HTML snippet that shows the backbone in 3Dmol.js (N, CA, C, O; Angstrom):
<script src="https://3Dmol.org/build/3Dmol-min.js"></script>
<div id="view" style="width:600px;height:400px;position:relative"></div>
<script>
const pdb = `
ATOM      1  N   UNK A   1       0.843  -1.169   0.000  1.00  0.00           N
ATOM      2  CA  UNK A   1       0.000   0.001  -0.001  1.00  0.00           C
ATOM      3  C   UNK A   1       0.893   1.238  -0.001  1.00  0.00           C
ATOM      4  O   UNK A   1       1.775   1.364   0.848  1.00  0.00           O
ATOM      5  N   UNK A   2       0.672   2.145  -0.940  1.00  0.00           N
ATOM      6  CA  UNK A   2       1.502   3.341  -1.016  1.00  0.00           C
ATOM      7  C   UNK A   2       0.859   4.486  -0.254  1.00  0.00           C
ATOM      8  O   UNK A   2      -0.364   4.614  -0.192  1.00  0.00           O
ATOM      9  N   UNK A   3       1.726   5.322   0.330  1.00  0.00           N
ATOM     10  CA  UNK A   3       1.213   6.497   1.051  1.00  0.00           C
ATOM     11  C   UNK A   3       0.819   7.561   0.049  1.00  0.00           C
ATOM     12  O   UNK A   3       1.565   7.862  -0.883  1.00  0.00           O
ATOM     13  N   UNK A   4      -0.336   8.118   0.243  1.00  0.00           N
ATOM     14  CA  UNK A   4      -0.846   9.145  -0.659  1.00  0.00           C
ATOM     15  C   UNK A   4      -0.423  10.516  -0.131  1.00  0.00           C
ATOM     16  O   UNK A   4      -0.670  10.828   1.035  1.00  0.00           O
ATOM     17  N   UNK A   5       0.204  11.333  -0.964  1.00  0.00           N
ATOM     18  CA  UNK A   5       0.643  12.654  -0.564  1.00  0.00           C
ATOM     19  C   UNK A   5      -0.539  13.618  -0.639  1.00  0.00           C
ATOM     20  O   UNK A   5      -1.178  13.740  -1.684  1.00  0.00           O
ATOM     21  N   UNK A   6      -0.832  14.308   0.478  1.00  0.00           N
ATOM     22  CA  UNK A   6      -1.936  15.259   0.511  1.00  0.00           C
ATOM     23  C   UNK A   6      -1.461  16.623   0.080  1.00  0.00           C
ATOM     24  O   UNK A   6      -0.377  17.061   0.466  1.00  0.00           O
ATOM     25  N   UNK A   7      -2.268  17.302  -0.723  1.00  0.00           N
ATOM     26  CA  UNK A   7      -1.982  18.674  -1.130  1.00  0.00           C
ATOM     27  C   UNK A   7      -2.459  19.624  -0.053  1.00  0.00           C
ATOM     28  O   UNK A   7      -3.506  19.415   0.561  1.00  0.00           O
ATOM     29  N   UNK A   8      -1.672  20.681   0.174  1.00  0.00           N
ATOM     30  CA  UNK A   8      -2.099  21.713   1.111  1.00  0.00           C
ATOM     31  C   UNK A   8      -3.272  22.464   0.510  1.00  0.00           C
ATOM     32  O   UNK A   8      -3.254  22.821  -0.668  1.00  0.00           O
ATOM     33  N   UNK A   9      -4.276  22.700   1.310  1.00  0.00           N
ATOM     34  CA  UNK A   9      -5.451  23.414   0.835  1.00  0.00           C
ATOM     35  C   UNK A   9      -5.292  24.904   1.095  1.00  0.00           C
ATOM     36  O   UNK A   9      -4.853  25.306   2.173  1.00  0.00           O
ATOM     37  N   UNK A  10      -5.642  25.710   0.126  1.00  0.00           N
ATOM     38  CA  UNK A  10      -5.650  27.159   0.291  1.00  0.00           C
ATOM     39  C   UNK A  10      -6.736  27.728  -0.601  1.00  0.00           C
ATOM     40  O   UNK A  10      -7.321  27.017  -1.418  1.00  0.00           O
ATOM     41  N   UNK A  11      -7.000  29.012  -0.438  1.00  0.00           N
ATOM     42  CA  UNK A  11      -8.013  29.655  -1.269  1.00  0.00           C
ATOM     43  C   UNK A  11      -7.626  29.617  -2.735  1.00  0.00           C
ATOM     44  O   UNK A  11      -8.494  29.688  -3.605  1.00  0.00           O
ATOM     45  N   UNK A  12      -6.348  29.507  -3.019  1.00  0.00           N
ATOM     46  CA  UNK A  12      -5.883  29.538  -4.396  1.00  0.00           C
ATOM     47  C   UNK A  12      -5.953  28.174  -5.054  1.00  0.00           C
ATOM     48  O   UNK A  12      -5.816  28.071  -6.273  1.00  0.00           O
ATOM     49  N   UNK A  13      -6.164  27.126  -4.273  1.00  0.00           N
ATOM     50  CA  UNK A  13      -6.291  25.795  -4.848  1.00  0.00           C
ATOM     51  C   UNK A  13      -7.733  25.311  -4.804  1.00  0.00           C
ATOM     52  O   UNK A  13      -8.026  24.167  -5.151  1.00  0.00           O
ATOM     53  N   UNK A  14      -8.622  26.188  -4.377  1.00  0.00           N
ATOM     54  CA  UNK A  14     -10.032  25.814  -4.289  1.00  0.00           C
ATOM     55  C   UNK A  14     -10.347  25.203  -2.946  1.00  0.00           C
ATOM     56  O   UNK A  14      -9.475  25.097  -2.084  1.00  0.00           O
ATOM     57  N   UNK A  15     -11.543  24.817  -2.772  1.00  0.00           N
ATOM     58  CA  UNK A  15     -11.938  24.206  -1.511  1.00  0.00           C
ATOM     59  C   UNK A  15     -13.340  24.633  -1.147  1.00  0.00           C
ATOM     60  O   UNK A  15     -13.872  25.605  -1.683  1.00  0.00           O
ATOM     61  N   UNK A  16     -13.928  23.896  -0.230  1.00  0.00           N
ATOM     62  CA  UNK A  16     -15.311  24.139   0.149  1.00  0.00           C
ATOM     63  C   UNK A  16     -15.501  25.445   0.912  1.00  0.00           C
ATOM     64  O   UNK A  16     -16.505  26.128   0.714  1.00  0.00           O
ATOM     65  N   UNK A  17     -14.571  25.799   1.767  1.00  0.00           N
ATOM     66  CA  UNK A  17     -14.737  26.969   2.625  1.00  0.00           C
ATOM     67  C   UNK A  17     -13.754  28.069   2.256  1.00  0.00           C
ATOM     68  O   UNK A  17     -13.193  28.717   3.140  1.00  0.00           O
ATOM     69  N   UNK A  18     -13.544  28.285   0.997  1.00  0.00           N
ATOM     70  CA  UNK A  18     -12.556  29.260   0.556  1.00  0.00           C
ATOM     71  C   UNK A  18     -12.884  30.664   1.036  1.00  0.00           C
ATOM     72  O   UNK A  18     -12.038  31.302   1.662  1.00  0.00           O
ATOM     73  N   UNK A  19     -14.039  31.147   0.775  1.00  0.00           N
ATOM     74  CA  UNK A  19     -14.376  32.538   1.094  1.00  0.00           C
ATOM     75  C   UNK A  19     -15.543  32.585   2.069  1.00  0.00           C
ATOM     76  O   UNK A  19     -16.584  31.963   1.857  1.00  0.00           O
ATOM     77  N   UNK A  20     -15.338  33.338   3.138  1.00  0.00           N
ATOM     78  CA  UNK A  20     -16.414  33.523   4.101  1.00  0.00           C
ATOM     79  C   UNK A  20     -16.169  34.835   4.837  1.00  0.00           C
ATOM     80  O   UNK A  20     -15.036  35.307   4.932  1.00  0.00           O
ATOM     81  N   UNK A  21     -17.232  35.406   5.349  1.00  0.00           N
ATOM     82  CA  UNK A  21     -17.121  36.631   6.123  1.00  0.00           C
ATOM     83  C   UNK A  21     -16.529  36.265   7.476  1.00  0.00           C
ATOM     84  O   UNK A  21     -17.099  35.455   8.208  1.00  0.00           O
ATOM     85  N   UNK A  22     -15.390  36.859   7.809  1.00  0.00           N
ATOM     86  CA  UNK A  22     -14.719  36.575   9.072  1.00  0.00           C
ATOM     87  C   UNK A  22     -15.049  37.613  10.136  1.00  0.00           C
ATOM     88  O   UNK A  22     -15.182  37.278  11.313  1.00  0.00           O
ATOM     89  N   UNK A  23     -15.180  38.876   9.725  1.00  0.00           N
ATOM     90  CA  UNK A  23     -15.427  39.948  10.686  1.00  0.00           C
ATOM     91  C   UNK A  23     -15.810  41.210   9.934  1.00  0.00           C
ATOM     92  O   UNK A  23     -15.635  41.304   8.719  1.00  0.00           O
ATOM     93  N   UNK A  24     -16.332  42.169  10.669  1.00  0.00           N
ATOM     94  CA  UNK A  24     -16.574  43.490  10.110  1.00  0.00           C
ATOM     95  C   UNK A  24     -15.700  44.451  10.906  1.00  0.00           C
ATOM     96  O   UNK A  24     -15.675  44.408  12.136  1.00  0.00           O
ATOM     97  N   UNK A  25     -14.983  45.319  10.196  1.00  0.00           N
ATOM     98  CA  UNK A  25     -14.111  46.282  10.857  1.00  0.00           C
ATOM     99  C   UNK A  25     -14.507  47.689  10.437  1.00  0.00           C
ATOM    100  O   UNK A  25     -15.123  47.891   9.391  1.00  0.00           O
ATOM    101  N   UNK A  26     -14.145  48.650  11.263  1.00  0.00           N
ATOM    102  CA  UNK A  26     -14.395  50.060  10.962  1.00  0.00           C
ATOM    103  C   UNK A  26     -13.070  50.738  10.657  1.00  0.00           C
ATOM    104  O   UNK A  26     -12.027  50.356  11.188  1.00  0.00           O
ATOM    105  N   UNK A  27     -13.120  51.738   9.805  1.00  0.00           N
ATOM    106  CA  UNK A  27     -11.953  52.534   9.480  1.00  0.00           C
ATOM    107  C   UNK A  27     -12.068  53.840  10.261  1.00  0.00           C
ATOM    108  O   UNK A  27     -13.101  54.507  10.210  1.00  0.00           O
ATOM    109  N   UNK A  28     -10.994  54.211  10.995  1.00  0.00           N
ATOM    110  CA  UNK A  28     -11.059  55.452  11.780  1.00  0.00           C
ATOM    111  C   UNK A  28     -10.630  56.653  10.942  1.00  0.00           C
ATOM    112  O   UNK A  28     -10.361  56.526   9.747  1.00  0.00           O
ATOM    113  N   UNK A  29     -10.570  57.814  11.578  1.00  0.00           N
ATOM    114  CA  UNK A  29     -10.251  59.065  10.878  1.00  0.00           C
ATOM    115  C   UNK A  29      -8.884  59.033  10.218  1.00  0.00           C
ATOM    116  O   UNK A  29      -8.664  59.717   9.219  1.00  0.00           O
ATOM    117  N   UNK A  30      -7.960  58.245  10.764  1.00  0.00           N
ATOM    118  CA  UNK A  30      -6.606  58.139  10.202  1.00  0.00           C
ATOM    119  C   UNK A  30      -6.522  57.081   9.099  1.00  0.00           C
ATOM    120  O   UNK A  30      -5.458  56.888   8.511  1.00  0.00           O
ATOM    121  N   UNK A  31      -7.627  56.400   8.816  1.00  0.00           N
ATOM    122  CA  UNK A  31      -7.629  55.342   7.811  1.00  0.00           C
ATOM    123  C   UNK A  31      -7.167  54.005   8.369  1.00  0.00           C
ATOM    124  O   UNK A  31      -6.885  53.077   7.611  1.00  0.00           O
ATOM    125  N   UNK A  32      -7.087  53.903   9.677  1.00  0.00           N
ATOM    126  CA  UNK A  32      -6.622  52.672  10.308  1.00  0.00           C
ATOM    127  C   UNK A  32      -7.798  51.780  10.680  1.00  0.00           C
ATOM    128  O   UNK A  32      -8.911  52.249  10.915  1.00  0.00           O
ATOM    129  N   UNK A  33      -7.519  50.483  10.727  1.00  0.00           N
ATOM    130  CA  UNK A  33      -8.513  49.530  11.182  1.00  0.00           C
ATOM    131  C   UNK A  33      -7.813  48.464  12.006  1.00  0.00           C
ATOM    132  O   UNK A  33      -6.603  48.270  11.894  1.00  0.00           O
ATOM    133  N   UNK A  34      -8.575  47.785  12.824  1.00  0.00           N
ATOM    134  CA  UNK A  34      -8.036  46.740  13.680  1.00  0.00           C
ATOM    135  C   UNK A  34      -8.593  45.405  13.220  1.00  0.00           C
ATOM    136  O   UNK A  34      -9.803  45.249  13.060  1.00  0.00           O
ATOM    137  N   UNK A  35      -7.702  44.439  13.008  1.00  0.00           N
ATOM    138  CA  UNK A  35      -8.140  43.079  12.706  1.00  0.00           C
ATOM    139  C   UNK A  35      -8.448  42.391  14.030  1.00  0.00           C
ATOM    140  O   UNK A  35      -7.607  42.389  14.930  1.00  0.00           O
ATOM    141  N   UNK A  36      -9.620  41.816  14.166  1.00  0.00           N
ATOM    142  CA  UNK A  36      -9.974  41.159  15.428  1.00  0.00           C
ATOM    143  C   UNK A  36      -8.970  40.071  15.811  1.00  0.00           C
ATOM    144  O   UNK A  36      -8.432  39.379  14.945  1.00  0.00           O
ATOM    145  N   UNK A  37      -8.727  39.927  17.103  1.00  0.00           N
ATOM    146  CA  UNK A  37      -7.763  38.953  17.598  1.00  0.00           C
ATOM    147  C   UNK A  37      -8.086  37.541  17.118  1.00  0.00           C
ATOM    148  O   UNK A  37      -7.189  36.782  16.752  1.00  0.00           O
ATOM    149  N   UNK A  38      -9.364  37.196  17.121  1.00  0.00           N
ATOM    150  CA  UNK A  38      -9.740  35.841  16.699  1.00  0.00           C
ATOM    151  C   UNK A  38      -9.303  35.578  15.253  1.00  0.00           C
ATOM    152  O   UNK A  38      -8.866  34.474  14.931  1.00  0.00           O
ATOM    153  N   UNK A  39      -9.418  36.587  14.383  1.00  0.00           N
ATOM    154  CA  UNK A  39      -8.993  36.429  12.993  1.00  0.00           C
ATOM    155  C   UNK A  39      -7.472  36.383  12.901  1.00  0.00           C
ATOM    156  O   UNK A  39      -6.921  35.571  12.158  1.00  0.00           O
ATOM    157  N   UNK A  40      -6.783  37.258  13.657  1.00  0.00           N
ATOM    158  CA  UNK A  40      -5.316  37.237  13.657  1.00  0.00           C
ATOM    159  C   UNK A  40      -4.802  35.878  14.109  1.00  0.00           C
ATOM    160  O   UNK A  40      -3.869  35.331  13.522  1.00  0.00           O
ATOM    161  N   UNK A  41      -5.416  35.337  15.156  1.00  0.00           N
ATOM    162  CA  UNK A  41      -5.008  34.018  15.655  1.00  0.00           C
ATOM    163  C   UNK A  41      -5.252  32.938  14.606  1.00  0.00           C
ATOM    164  O   UNK A  41      -4.384  32.103  14.352  1.00  0.00           O
ATOM    165  N   UNK A  42      -6.413  32.958  14.012  1.00  0.00           N
ATOM    166  CA  UNK A  42      -6.791  31.946  13.008  1.00  0.00           C
ATOM    167  C   UNK A  42      -5.869  32.004  11.785  1.00  0.00           C
ATOM    168  O   UNK A  42      -5.535  30.973  11.200  1.00  0.00           O
ATOM    169  N   UNK A  43      -5.458  33.235  11.403  1.00  0.00           N
ATOM    170  CA  UNK A  43      -4.600  33.424  10.228  1.00  0.00           C
ATOM    171  C   UNK A  43      -3.115  33.365  10.579  1.00  0.00           C
ATOM    172  O   UNK A  43      -2.265  33.421   9.690  1.00  0.00           O
ATOM    173  N   UNK A  44      -2.801  33.253  11.853  1.00  0.00           N
ATOM    174  CA  UNK A  44      -1.393  33.202  12.252  1.00  0.00           C
ATOM    175  C   UNK A  44      -0.678  34.530  12.047  1.00  0.00           C
ATOM    176  O   UNK A  44       0.524  34.550  11.784  1.00  0.00           O
ATOM    177  N   UNK A  45      -1.398  35.635  12.164  1.00  0.00           N
ATOM    178  CA  UNK A  45      -0.808  36.960  11.975  1.00  0.00           C
ATOM    179  C   UNK A  45      -0.231  37.427  13.306  1.00  0.00           C
ATOM    180  O   UNK A  45      -0.933  37.511  14.314  1.00  0.00           O
ATOM    181  N   UNK A  46       1.064  37.727  13.285  1.00  0.00           N
ATOM    182  CA  UNK A  46       1.786  38.152  14.480  1.00  0.00           C
ATOM    183  C   UNK A  46       2.211  39.609  14.334  1.00  0.00           C
ATOM    184  O   UNK A  46       2.303  40.111  13.214  1.00  0.00           O
ATOM    185  N   UNK A  47       2.475  40.302  15.454  1.00  0.00           N
ATOM    186  CA  UNK A  47       2.988  41.670  15.359  1.00  0.00           C
ATOM    187  C   UNK A  47       4.247  41.702  14.494  1.00  0.00           C
ATOM    188  O   UNK A  47       5.137  40.866  14.650  1.00  0.00           O
ATOM    189  N   UNK A  48       4.315  42.660  13.595  1.00  0.00           N
ATOM    190  CA  UNK A  48       5.468  42.786  12.696  1.00  0.00           C
ATOM    191  C   UNK A  48       5.296  42.087  11.363  1.00  0.00           C
ATOM    192  O   UNK A  48       6.057  42.351  10.432  1.00  0.00           O
ATOM    193  N   UNK A  49       4.310  41.194  11.242  1.00  0.00           N
ATOM    194  CA  UNK A  49       4.060  40.528   9.951  1.00  0.00           C
ATOM    195  C   UNK A  49       3.674  41.572   8.911  1.00  0.00           C
ATOM    196  O   UNK A  49       3.048  42.581   9.234  1.00  0.00           O
ATOM    197  N   UNK A  50       4.048  41.324   7.676  1.00  0.00           N
ATOM    198  CA  UNK A  50       3.674  42.191   6.561  1.00  0.00           C
ATOM    199  C   UNK A  50       2.521  41.542   5.818  1.00  0.00           C
ATOM    200  O   UNK A  50       2.522  40.336   5.570  1.00  0.00           O
ATOM    201  N   UNK A  51       1.532  42.364   5.466  1.00  0.00           N
ATOM    202  CA  UNK A  51       0.383  41.896   4.698  1.00  0.00           C
ATOM    203  C   UNK A  51       0.365  42.636   3.368  1.00  0.00           C
ATOM    204  O   UNK A  51       0.595  43.845   3.322  1.00  0.00           O
ATOM    205  N   UNK A  52       0.095  41.918   2.295  1.00  0.00           N
ATOM    206  CA  UNK A  52      -0.027  42.495   0.962  1.00  0.00           C
ATOM    207  C   UNK A  52      -1.515  42.698   0.698  1.00  0.00           C
ATOM    208  O   UNK A  52      -2.309  41.773   0.867  1.00  0.00           O
ATOM    209  N   UNK A  53      -1.893  43.903   0.285  1.00  0.00           N
ATOM    210  CA  UNK A  53      -3.281  44.182  -0.076  1.00  0.00           C
ATOM    211  C   UNK A  53      -3.416  44.051  -1.586  1.00  0.00           C
ATOM    212  O   UNK A  53      -2.657  44.657  -2.343  1.00  0.00           O
ATOM    213  N   UNK A  54      -4.371  43.267  -2.007  1.00  0.00           N
ATOM    214  CA  UNK A  54      -4.631  43.065  -3.428  1.00  0.00           C
ATOM    215  C   UNK A  54      -6.040  43.555  -3.705  1.00  0.00           C
ATOM    216  O   UNK A  54      -6.987  43.136  -3.038  1.00  0.00           O
ATOM    217  N   UNK A  55      -6.186  44.438  -4.683  1.00  0.00           N
ATOM    218  CA  UNK A  55      -7.494  44.958  -5.044  1.00  0.00           C
ATOM    219  C   UNK A  55      -7.896  44.543  -6.441  1.00  0.00           C
ATOM    220  O   UNK A  55      -7.060  44.484  -7.343  1.00  0.00           O
ATOM    221  N   UNK A  56      -9.157  44.258  -6.622  1.00  0.00           N
ATOM    222  CA  UNK A  56      -9.706  43.958  -7.938  1.00  0.00           C
ATOM    223  C   UNK A  56     -10.581  45.132  -8.346  1.00  0.00           C
ATOM    224  O   UNK A  56     -11.346  45.666  -7.544  1.00  0.00           O
ATOM    225  N   UNK A  57     -10.455  45.520  -9.597  1.00  0.00           N
ATOM    226  CA  UNK A  57     -11.258  46.635 -10.103  1.00  0.00           C
ATOM    227  C   UNK A  57     -12.332  46.150 -11.062  1.00  0.00           C
ATOM    228  O   UNK A  57     -12.153  45.187 -11.807  1.00  0.00           O
ATOM    229  N   UNK A  58     -13.447  46.851 -11.014  1.00  0.00           N
ATOM    230  CA  UNK A  58     -14.538  46.623 -11.960  1.00  0.00           C
ATOM    231  C   UNK A  58     -15.074  47.997 -12.319  1.00  0.00           C
ATOM    232  O   UNK A  58     -15.453  48.776 -11.444  1.00  0.00           O
ATOM    233  N   UNK A  59     -15.102  48.281 -13.588  1.00  0.00           N
ATOM    234  CA  UNK A  59     -15.589  49.572 -14.085  1.00  0.00           C
ATOM    235  C   UNK A  59     -14.845  50.750 -13.436  1.00  0.00           C
ATOM    236  O   UNK A  59     -15.444  51.777 -13.118  1.00  0.00           O
ATOM    237  N   UNK A  60     -13.529  50.579 -13.247  1.00  0.00           N
ATOM    238  CA  UNK A  60     -12.701  51.654 -12.712  1.00  0.00           C
ATOM    239  C   UNK A  60     -12.789  51.845 -11.211  1.00  0.00           C
ATOM    240  O   UNK A  60     -12.170  52.768 -10.681  1.00  0.00           O
ATOM    241  N   UNK A  61     -13.531  51.008 -10.507  1.00  0.00           N
ATOM    242  CA  UNK A  61     -13.681  51.102  -9.052  1.00  0.00           C
ATOM    243  C   UNK A  61     -13.149  49.827  -8.413  1.00  0.00           C
ATOM    244  O   UNK A  61     -13.359  48.730  -8.930  1.00  0.00           O
ATOM    245  N   UNK A  62     -12.462  49.978  -7.290  1.00  0.00           N
ATOM    246  CA  UNK A  62     -12.033  48.793  -6.551  1.00  0.00           C
ATOM    247  C   UNK A  62     -13.282  48.180  -5.930  1.00  0.00           C
ATOM    248  O   UNK A  62     -14.001  48.837  -5.176  1.00  0.00           O
ATOM    249  N   UNK A  63     -13.530  46.918  -6.256  1.00  0.00           N
ATOM    250  CA  UNK A  63     -14.733  46.253  -5.760  1.00  0.00           C
ATOM    251  C   UNK A  63     -14.426  45.207  -4.694  1.00  0.00           C
ATOM    252  O   UNK A  63     -15.320  44.774  -3.966  1.00  0.00           O
ATOM    253  N   UNK A  64     -13.168  44.807  -4.605  1.00  0.00           N
ATOM    254  CA  UNK A  64     -12.812  43.758  -3.658  1.00  0.00           C
ATOM    255  C   UNK A  64     -11.368  43.963  -3.225  1.00  0.00           C
ATOM    256  O   UNK A  64     -10.497  44.234  -4.052  1.00  0.00           O
ATOM    257  N   UNK A  65     -11.119  43.836  -1.936  1.00  0.00           N
ATOM    258  CA  UNK A  65      -9.766  43.933  -1.394  1.00  0.00           C
ATOM    259  C   UNK A  65      -9.523  42.682  -0.570  1.00  0.00           C
ATOM    260  O   UNK A  65     -10.370  42.280   0.228  1.00  0.00           O
ATOM    261  N   UNK A  66      -8.370  42.071  -0.764  1.00  0.00           N
ATOM    262  CA  UNK A  66      -8.008  40.913   0.039  1.00  0.00           C
ATOM    263  C   UNK A  66      -6.610  41.122   0.597  1.00  0.00           C
ATOM    264  O   UNK A  66      -5.827  41.886   0.033  1.00  0.00           O
ATOM    265  N   UNK A  67      -6.292  40.459   1.685  1.00  0.00           N
ATOM    266  CA  UNK A  67      -4.977  40.543   2.297  1.00  0.00           C
ATOM    267  C   UNK A  67      -4.320  39.172   2.275  1.00  0.00           C
ATOM    268  O   UNK A  67      -4.961  38.154   2.538  1.00  0.00           O
ATOM    269  N   UNK A  68      -3.040  39.162   1.959  1.00  0.00           N
ATOM    270  CA  UNK A  68      -2.261  37.930   1.929  1.00  0.00           C
ATOM    271  C   UNK A  68      -0.986  38.191   2.708  1.00  0.00           C
ATOM    272  O   UNK A  68      -0.359  39.236   2.535  1.00  0.00           O
ATOM    273  N   UNK A  69      -0.592  37.259   3.563  1.00  0.00           N
ATOM    274  CA  UNK A  69       0.679  37.420   4.255  1.00  0.00           C
ATOM    275  C   UNK A  69       1.788  37.469   3.208  1.00  0.00           C
ATOM    276  O   UNK A  69       1.819  36.651   2.289  1.00  0.00           O
ATOM    277  N   UNK A  70       2.692  38.428   3.353  1.00  0.00           N
ATOM    278  CA  UNK A  70       3.746  38.648   2.358  1.00  0.00           C
ATOM    279  C   UNK A  70       4.571  37.384   2.135  1.00  0.00           C
ATOM    280  O   UNK A  70       4.937  37.083   0.999  1.00  0.00           O
ATOM    281  N   UNK A  71       4.867  36.648   3.188  1.00  0.00           N
ATOM    282  CA  UNK A  71       5.670  35.430   3.026  1.00  0.00           C
ATOM    283  C   UNK A  71       4.923  34.376   2.209  1.00  0.00           C
ATOM    284  O   UNK A  71       5.540  33.626   1.453  1.00  0.00           O
ATOM    285  N   UNK A  72       3.599  34.315   2.358  1.00  0.00           N
ATOM    286  CA  UNK A  72       2.810  33.356   1.576  1.00  0.00           C
ATOM    287  C   UNK A  72       2.791  33.761   0.104  1.00  0.00           C
ATOM    288  O   UNK A  72       2.894  32.909  -0.778  1.00  0.00           O
ATOM    289  N   UNK A  73       2.658  35.061  -0.158  1.00  0.00           N
ATOM    290  CA  UNK A  73       2.664  35.539  -1.542  1.00  0.00           C
ATOM    291  C   UNK A  73       4.015  35.263  -2.191  1.00  0.00           C
ATOM    292  O   UNK A  73       4.078  34.846  -3.348  1.00  0.00           O
ATOM    293  N   UNK A  74       5.091  35.495  -1.450  1.00  0.00           N
ATOM    294  CA  UNK A  74       6.424  35.229  -1.985  1.00  0.00           C
ATOM    295  C   UNK A  74       6.562  33.750  -2.351  1.00  0.00           C
ATOM    296  O   UNK A  74       7.138  33.412  -3.385  1.00  0.00           O
ATOM    297  N   UNK A  75       6.033  32.879  -1.503  1.00  0.00           N
ATOM    298  CA  UNK A  75       6.076  31.440  -1.792  1.00  0.00           C
ATOM    299  C   UNK A  75       5.282  31.080  -3.038  1.00  0.00           C
ATOM    300  O   UNK A  75       5.704  30.236  -3.828  1.00  0.00           O
ATOM    301  N   UNK A  76       4.112  31.732  -3.214  1.00  0.00           N
ATOM    302  CA  UNK A  76       3.292  31.466  -4.400  1.00  0.00           C
ATOM    303  C   UNK A  76       4.017  31.919  -5.670  1.00  0.00           C
ATOM    304  O   UNK A  76       4.009  31.220  -6.683  1.00  0.00           O
ATOM    305  N   UNK A  77       4.640  33.093  -5.600  1.00  0.00           N
ATOM    306  CA  UNK A  77       5.358  33.619  -6.767  1.00  0.00           C
ATOM    307  C   UNK A  77       6.532  32.701  -7.110  1.00  0.00           C
ATOM    308  O   UNK A  77       6.750  32.383  -8.279  1.00  0.00           O
ATOM    309  N   UNK A  78       7.283  32.278  -6.100  1.00  0.00           N
ATOM    310  CA  UNK A  78       8.403  31.362  -6.347  1.00  0.00           C
ATOM    311  C   UNK A  78       7.899  30.060  -6.947  1.00  0.00           C
ATOM    312  O   UNK A  78       8.516  29.508  -7.858  1.00  0.00           O
ATOM    313  N   UNK A  79       6.770  29.568  -6.430  1.00  0.00           N
ATOM    314  CA  UNK A  79       6.204  28.323  -6.940  1.00  0.00           C
ATOM    315  C   UNK A  79       5.789  28.418  -8.397  1.00  0.00           C
ATOM    316  O   UNK A  79       5.901  27.446  -9.144  1.00  0.00           O
ATOM    317  N   UNK A  80       5.302  29.602  -8.810  1.00  0.00           N
ATOM    318  CA  UNK A  80       4.875  29.782 -10.198  1.00  0.00           C
ATOM    319  C   UNK A  80       6.066  30.088 -11.107  1.00  0.00           C
ATOM    320  O   UNK A  80       6.178  29.536 -12.202  1.00  0.00           O
ATOM    321  N   UNK A  81       6.947  30.966 -10.648  1.00  0.00           N
ATOM    322  CA  UNK A  81       8.061  31.405 -11.502  1.00  0.00           C
ATOM    323  C   UNK A  81       9.244  30.433 -11.490  1.00  0.00           C
ATOM    324  O   UNK A  81       9.981  30.342 -12.472  1.00  0.00           O
ATOM    325  N   UNK A  82       9.426  29.711 -10.386  1.00  0.00           N
ATOM    326  CA  UNK A  82      10.561  28.793 -10.281  1.00  0.00           C
ATOM    327  C   UNK A  82      10.649  27.814 -11.441  1.00  0.00           C
ATOM    328  O   UNK A  82      11.683  27.752 -12.105  1.00  0.00           O
ATOM    329  N   UNK A  83       9.586  27.041 -11.706  1.00  0.00           N
ATOM    330  CA  UNK A  83       9.633  26.091 -12.816  1.00  0.00           C
ATOM    331  C   UNK A  83       9.857  26.778 -14.166  1.00  0.00           C
ATOM    332  O   UNK A  83      10.564  26.250 -15.024  1.00  0.00           O
ATOM    333  N   UNK A  84       9.255  27.954 -14.351  1.00  0.00           N
ATOM    334  CA  UNK A  84       9.433  28.675 -15.608  1.00  0.00           C
ATOM    335  C   UNK A  84      10.889  29.108 -15.775  1.00  0.00           C
ATOM    336  O   UNK A  84      11.455  29.010 -16.864  1.00  0.00           O
ATOM    337  N   UNK A  85      11.487  29.589 -14.683  1.00  0.00           N
ATOM    338  CA  UNK A  85      12.884  30.009 -14.753  1.00  0.00           C
ATOM    339  C   UNK A  85      13.809  28.827 -15.008  1.00  0.00           C
ATOM    340  O   UNK A  85      14.810  28.957 -15.712  1.00  0.00           O
ATOM    341  N   UNK A  86      13.473  27.664 -14.429  1.00  0.00           N
ATOM    342  CA  UNK A  86      14.272  26.452 -14.656  1.00  0.00           C
ATOM    343  C   UNK A  86      14.206  26.054 -16.124  1.00  0.00           C
ATOM    344  O   UNK A  86      15.217  25.660 -16.706  1.00  0.00           O
ATOM    345  N   UNK A  87      13.006  26.154 -16.736  1.00  0.00           N
ATOM    346  CA  UNK A  87      12.849  25.842 -18.152  1.00  0.00           C
ATOM    347  C   UNK A  87      13.666  26.800 -19.010  1.00  0.00           C
ATOM    348  O   UNK A  87      14.267  26.387 -20.002  1.00  0.00           O
ATOM    349  N   UNK A  88      13.692  28.056 -18.641  1.00  0.00           N
ATOM    350  CA  UNK A  88      14.431  29.054 -19.416  1.00  0.00           C
ATOM    351  C   UNK A  88      15.926  28.837 -19.301  1.00  0.00           C
ATOM    352  O   UNK A  88      16.669  29.122 -20.240  1.00  0.00           O
ATOM    353  N   UNK A  89      16.381  28.327 -18.144  1.00  0.00           N
ATOM    354  CA  UNK A  89      17.809  28.113 -17.927  1.00  0.00           C
ATOM    355  C   UNK A  89      18.302  26.864 -18.649  1.00  0.00           C
ATOM    356  O   UNK A  89      19.502  26.736 -18.892  1.00  0.00           O
ATOM    357  N   UNK A  90      17.404  25.936 -19.000  1.00  0.00           N
ATOM    358  CA  UNK A  90      17.828  24.698 -19.664  1.00  0.00           C
ATOM    359  C   UNK A  90      18.067  24.890 -21.135  1.00  0.00           C
ATOM    360  O   UNK A  90      18.427  23.941 -21.831  1.00  0.00           O
TER     361      UNK A  90
END
`;
const viewer = $3Dmol.createViewer("view");
viewer.addModel(pdb, "pdb");
viewer.setStyle({}, {cartoon: {color: "spectrum"}});
viewer.zoomTo();
viewer.render();
</script>
């Protein structure tokens, strides 16, 4: 019997619970907002972590904003570009 390798699940690979409302936040006069502790804990966000904001536009207006931990985005980019760069180097 061979061991089956499981793929890591993320929003980018699909899944049943990819998108859901986690919290509602308010923006103050300085444009700042607080991410609730429960969400920070669930996402593994620690003080000093960098988050990348990605916006999607529709008809010239930003309609959706998402946050990705910078280290996770860097890993995704390396995963996509790495094989392409290896092909180019061969």
